[in-house]
C-alpha positions as CSV (number, residue, x, y, z in Angstrom):
1,M,-74.6,-66.7,219.5
2,E,-76.4,-67.9,222.6
3,E,-78.0,-71.3,222.2
4,V,-81.8,-71.1,221.8
5,K,-83.6,-73.4,224.3
6,N,-87.2,-74.3,223.8
7,T,-87.8,-76.3,226.9
8,K,-88.2,-75.0,230.5
9,L,-88.5,-76.9,233.8
10,I,-90.1,-75.0,236.7
11,G,-90.0,-76.2,240.3
12,I,-93.1,-74.9,242.2
13,G,-93.3,-74.9,246.0
14,N,-90.8,-76.4,248.4
15,E,-91.0,-79.9,247.2
16,G,-91.0,-78.9,243.5
17,I,-88.0,-76.7,244.0
18,K,-86.2,-79.5,245.9
19,K,-86.8,-82.0,243.0
20,L,-85.6,-79.4,240.5
21,E,-82.4,-78.9,242.4
22,E,-82.0,-82.7,242.6
23,V,-82.1,-83.1,238.8
24,E,-80.8,-79.7,237.7
25,S,-77.2,-80.8,237.1
26,K,-78.5,-83.6,234.7
27,I,-80.6,-81.4,232.4
28,V,-79.2,-77.8,232.7
29,E,-77.4,-78.0,229.3
30,K,-80.7,-78.5,227.4
31,I,-83.4,-77.0,229.6
32,D,-83.9,-73.6,231.1
33,T,-85.0,-73.7,234.8
34,E,-87.0,-71.6,237.1
35,K,-87.9,-71.8,240.8
36,I,-91.2,-70.4,242.1
37,N,-91.9,-70.1,245.8
38,I,-95.6,-70.4,246.8
39,N,-95.5,-66.8,248.0
40,K,-94.5,-65.5,244.6
41,D,-97.0,-63.1,242.9
42,V,-97.6,-65.0,239.6
43,D,-99.4,-62.4,237.5
44,K,-99.9,-62.4,233.7
45,D,-96.8,-60.4,232.9
46,Y,-94.7,-62.8,235.0
47,V,-96.1,-65.9,233.2
48,R,-95.7,-64.3,229.8
49,A,-92.1,-63.7,230.5
50,L,-91.7,-67.3,231.7
51,L,-93.2,-68.7,228.5
52,D,-91.4,-66.5,226.0
53,G,-89.7,-68.8,223.4
54,V,-90.9,-72.0,225.2
55,D,-92.3,-74.9,223.2
56,I,-92.3,-77.5,226.0
57,L,-93.0,-76.6,229.6
58,L,-92.3,-79.0,232.5
59,L,-93.6,-78.3,235.9
60,T,-92.6,-80.2,239.1
61,Y,-94.8,-79.9,242.2
62,N,-96.8,-81.8,244.8
63,S,-100.5,-81.7,244.0
64,E,-101.3,-82.0,247.7
65,D,-99.9,-78.5,248.1
66,K,-103.0,-76.4,247.1
67,Q,-101.0,-73.1,246.7
68,A,-98.5,-74.8,244.4
69,L,-101.4,-76.3,242.4
70,Q,-102.9,-72.8,242.0
71,I,-99.6,-71.6,240.5
72,V,-99.5,-74.7,238.2
73,N,-103.0,-73.9,236.9
74,A,-102.2,-70.2,236.4
75,I,-99.2,-71.1,234.3
76,G,-100.9,-74.0,232.5
77,Y,-103.9,-71.8,231.5
78,M,-101.6,-69.3,229.7
79,A,-99.5,-72.1,228.3
80,D,-102.6,-73.5,226.6
81,E,-103.4,-70.1,225.1
82,R,-99.9,-70.0,223.6
83,R,-100.1,-73.6,222.4
84,V,-97.2,-74.5,224.6
85,L,-97.1,-78.2,225.5
86,S,-97.3,-78.4,229.4
87,V,-96.4,-81.5,231.3
88,G,-96.7,-81.8,235.1
89,L,-94.4,-84.0,237.1
90,D,-96.4,-84.6,240.3
91,L,-94.5,-85.7,243.4
92,S,-97.6,-86.8,245.3
93,E,-98.2,-90.5,245.6
94,K,-102.0,-89.9,245.8
95,E,-104.2,-89.6,242.7
96,N,-104.7,-85.9,241.9
97,K,-108.5,-85.4,241.7
98,N,-108.3,-81.7,241.3
99,E,-108.9,-79.9,238.0
100,I,-105.6,-79.3,236.3
101,K,-105.0,-76.9,233.4
102,I,-102.0,-78.7,231.9
103,N,-101.8,-81.1,229.0
104,R,-100.4,-84.1,230.8
105,E,-99.7,-85.0,234.4
106,I,-97.2,-87.8,235.3
107,K,-96.2,-89.1,238.7
108,I,-92.6,-88.7,239.4
109,N,-90.7,-90.5,242.3
110,N,-87.3,-91.7,243.2
111,D,-87.8,-94.9,241.2
112,N,-88.7,-93.4,237.9
113,T,-86.9,-90.0,237.9
114,D,-84.0,-91.2,235.8
115,S,-86.2,-92.9,233.2
116,L,-88.4,-89.8,232.9
117,L,-85.4,-87.6,232.5
118,N,-84.0,-89.9,229.8
119,I,-87.3,-89.8,228.0
120,I,-87.6,-86.0,228.2
121,D,-84.0,-85.7,227.0
122,M,-84.8,-87.9,224.0
123,I,-88.0,-85.9,223.2
124,I,-86.0,-82.7,223.3
125,D,-83.4,-84.1,221.0
126,S,-86.0,-85.5,218.6
127,I,-87.5,-82.1,217.8
128,S,-84.1,-80.5,217.5
129,D,-82.8,-79.4,214.0
130,E,-79.6,-81.2,214.9
131,C,-81.4,-84.6,214.9
132,T,-80.9,-86.6,211.7
133,I,-84.6,-87.4,211.6
134,S,-86.5,-84.9,213.6
135,I,-90.0,-85.2,214.8
136,D,-92.6,-82.5,214.4
137,L,-93.5,-81.0,217.7
138,T,-97.2,-81.3,216.7
139,D,-96.8,-85.1,216.8
140,I,-95.4,-84.9,220.3
141,K,-98.2,-82.7,221.4
142,E,-100.9,-84.9,219.9
143,G,-99.5,-87.9,221.7
144,L,-99.3,-86.2,225.1
145,A,-102.1,-83.7,225.1
146,S,-105.2,-85.9,225.3
147,D,-107.9,-86.6,227.8
148,K,-107.0,-90.3,228.1
149,G,-103.9,-91.9,229.6
150,I,-100.6,-92.8,228.0
151,K,-98.2,-95.7,228.5
152,Y,-94.4,-95.0,228.5
153,S,-91.3,-97.1,228.9
154,Y,-87.5,-96.6,228.8
155,G,-84.7,-99.2,228.4
156,E,-81.1,-99.5,227.4
157,F,-80.1,-102.3,225.0
158,D,-77.1,-103.4,223.0
159,K,-76.9,-104.7,219.5
160,N,-77.1,-108.3,220.7
161,N,-80.7,-107.9,221.8
162,S,-83.3,-109.1,219.3
163,V,-86.3,-106.9,218.4
164,E,-88.5,-109.3,220.3
165,E,-86.4,-109.0,223.4
166,I,-86.4,-105.2,223.3
167,A,-90.2,-105.1,222.7
168,N,-90.9,-107.5,225.6
169,K,-88.6,-105.6,228.0
170,L,-90.2,-102.2,227.1
171,E,-93.7,-103.7,227.6
172,E,-92.7,-105.3,230.9
173,N,-91.3,-102.0,232.3
174,S,-94.1,-99.8,230.9
175,I,-96.0,-97.4,233.2
176,K,-99.6,-96.4,232.5
177,T,-100.8,-92.9,233.6
178,S,-104.4,-94.2,233.5
179,D,-106.3,-97.5,232.8
180,E,-108.0,-95.9,229.7
181,L,-105.3,-95.2,227.1
182,T,-105.5,-92.8,224.2
183,G,-104.4,-95.4,221.6
184,K,-103.6,-92.7,219.1
185,K,-99.9,-92.6,218.8
186,L,-96.9,-94.9,219.1
187,M,-93.6,-93.1,219.3
188,I,-90.3,-95.0,219.5
189,L,-87.3,-92.8,220.1
190,V,-83.9,-94.5,219.6
191,E,-80.7,-92.9,220.8
192,M,-77.6,-94.8,219.6
193,S,-74.0,-94.6,220.6
194,S,-71.6,-92.7,218.5
195,V,-70.6,-96.0,216.9
196,Y,-73.9,-95.9,215.0
197,D,-73.9,-92.1,214.4
198,I,-75.2,-91.3,210.9
199,A,-75.6,-87.5,211.4
200,Y,-72.9,-87.0,208.8
201,L,-75.5,-88.1,206.1
202,N,-77.2,-84.7,206.6
203,E,-74.0,-83.0,205.4
204,V,-73.5,-85.4,202.6
205,L,-77.1,-85.1,201.2
206,N,-77.3,-81.4,201.7
207,H,-74.0,-80.9,199.9
208,T,-75.3,-83.0,197.0
209,L,-78.3,-80.8,196.6
210,E,-76.3,-77.6,196.9
211,K,-73.8,-78.8,194.3
212,L,-76.6,-79.4,191.9
213,N,-78.3,-76.0,192.8
214,I,-81.4,-77.6,194.1
215,D,-83.5,-75.8,196.8
216,N,-86.7,-76.7,198.5
217,A,-86.6,-80.5,197.9
218,C,-87.6,-83.3,200.2
219,F,-87.0,-87.1,199.9
220,S,-86.7,-90.1,202.2
221,I,-83.8,-92.4,203.0
222,I,-85.2,-95.7,204.4
223,F,-83.0,-98.4,205.9
224,I,-84.2,-102.0,205.5
225,D,-82.8,-105.5,205.9
226,D,-81.8,-107.9,203.1
227,E,-85.0,-109.9,203.3
228,K,-87.1,-106.8,202.6
229,M,-84.7,-105.6,199.9
230,H,-84.9,-109.0,198.2
231,E,-88.7,-108.9,198.2
232,M,-88.7,-105.3,196.7
233,N,-86.1,-106.1,194.1
234,L,-88.1,-109.1,192.9
235,E,-91.4,-107.2,192.9
236,Y,-90.3,-104.0,191.2
237,R,-87.4,-105.2,189.0
238,G,-88.0,-108.9,188.6
239,I,-84.6,-109.7,190.0
240,D,-84.7,-112.6,192.5
241,R,-81.9,-111.5,194.8
242,T,-81.1,-108.7,197.2
243,T,-79.3,-105.5,196.2
244,D,-77.7,-102.5,197.9
245,V,-80.0,-99.6,197.0
246,L,-83.3,-98.9,195.2
247,S,-84.7,-95.5,194.3
248,F,-88.3,-94.7,193.5
249,A,-88.5,-91.3,191.9
250,L,-91.7,-89.3,192.0
251,E,-90.6,-86.9,189.2
252,D,-90.2,-87.6,185.5
253,N,-87.7,-85.6,183.5
254,D,-90.0,-82.6,183.6
255,F,-91.1,-81.8,187.2
256,I,-94.1,-79.7,188.2
257,E,-93.3,-76.3,189.6
258,C,-94.3,-76.2,193.2
259,E,-93.1,-74.8,196.5
260,I,-91.4,-78.0,197.6
261,R,-90.3,-80.8,195.3
262,N,-91.0,-84.3,196.6
263,L,-88.2,-86.3,194.9
264,G,-89.2,-89.8,196.2
265,D,-87.7,-92.5,198.3
266,V,-84.3,-94.3,198.6
267,F,-84.2,-97.7,200.2
268,I,-80.8,-99.0,201.4
269,S,-80.1,-102.5,202.7
270,I,-77.9,-102.1,205.8
271,P,-76.6,-105.7,205.8
272,K,-75.6,-105.3,202.1
273,M,-74.0,-102.0,202.8
274,Q,-72.0,-103.5,205.6
275,S,-70.8,-106.5,203.6
276,Q,-69.8,-104.3,200.7
277,A,-67.8,-102.0,203.0
278,I,-65.8,-105.1,204.0
279,E,-65.5,-106.4,200.4
280,Y,-64.3,-103.0,199.0
281,G,-62.0,-102.4,202.0
282,H,-63.4,-99.1,203.2
283,S,-65.5,-97.8,206.1
284,E,-69.2,-98.2,206.5
285,K,-69.4,-94.4,206.6
286,R,-67.9,-94.2,203.1
287,E,-70.2,-97.0,201.7
288,L,-73.4,-95.6,203.3
289,S,-72.5,-92.1,202.0
290,F,-71.9,-93.5,198.5
291,L,-75.2,-95.4,198.4
292,S,-77.1,-92.5,199.7
293,V,-75.7,-90.1,197.1
294,H,-76.1,-92.8,194.4
295,G,-79.8,-93.2,195.3
296,L,-80.4,-89.5,195.5
297,L,-78.9,-88.9,192.1
298,H,-81.3,-91.6,190.7
299,L,-84.2,-89.6,192.1
300,L,-82.8,-86.6,190.2
301,G,-82.8,-88.4,186.9
302,Y,-79.3,-89.7,186.7
303,D,-79.2,-93.3,185.4
304,H,-75.9,-95.1,184.9
305,T,-77.7,-98.1,183.3
306,R,-78.7,-96.2,180.2
307,S,-75.2,-95.7,178.6
308,K,-71.5,-95.7,179.3
309,E,-71.5,-92.0,179.1
310,E,-74.2,-91.6,181.7
311,E,-72.4,-94.1,183.9
312,K,-69.3,-92.0,183.7
313,I,-71.2,-88.8,184.6
314,Q,-73.1,-90.3,187.6
315,F,-70.1,-92.2,189.1
316,G,-67.8,-89.2,188.5
317,L,-70.3,-86.9,190.3
318,Q,-70.6,-89.3,193.2
319,D,-66.8,-89.5,193.7
320,E,-66.5,-85.7,193.4
321,I,-69.2,-85.1,196.1
322,L,-67.5,-87.6,198.5
323,N,-64.1,-86.1,197.8
324,D,-65.4,-82.6,198.6
325,L,-66.3,-83.9,202.1
326,N,-63.1,-85.9,202.4
327,I,-65.0,-89.2,202.7
328,V,-62.6,-91.4,200.9
329,K,-62.1,-94.4,203.1
């Protein structure tokens, strides 16, 4: 089956097309592209075809080119009717004082092209079903489609950078589209190397629900540090030390019939998970999978602390689920 793409980049006018051709090789796998000459007859039928199946529309052009700007507005007007998020990448160095029919206009130049492409790439990934924790497109639209300006930044860091160092660097490199900012949304998109890939948890957790014949259920897996886990363990269990996993179920033994069951939250201490993986002599993947399944089963009413029999049932089911997926080491 052909991959469905929901983002399109359109180069408009000579300069817009030139910029599109410059970046096309970097984004062609995830984004459909289109080139529109200023002499093109851009009627409603043509624009409708352009926007079919599109959620995010990127337009690159020079706002000093009046003919190109007319095409931008014609496309932007219909994009707004279809609730398509439209973002203009303006090549002009001058402030565009013309009325513009798109949701957001950002200046693009040789200095910030790579950063903008990386941000766009992360936004596209963040709304994809393949993302472990996907973002609702509505949140992206709300953040970008406002009358006031936005501030954006991009950086690459390694695990040795502290949170403070990362925050300071991002702030230092931030770019404002206007002096008056919207102040509504803060979005931090983090793309990690494959060393930190936890996408496999989707398969683990989905398999757990399928094995127990549970449909239409939602829950949260939240990663925290030892300090926060110690605090929560003391507050909710009266135990003055950290632990590996805590579950907070929203259902009792009898759940209310509704369209989607909200099972609750599972908190996992990443430092504790890492130390236990070393202690037990297996991979972090195995330990994190075990703790996630363990926490989810608690949300579903399993409780190994009540009796030896229930302990046998819960731990047996956990091992069975991980063995099904060949996560044994």
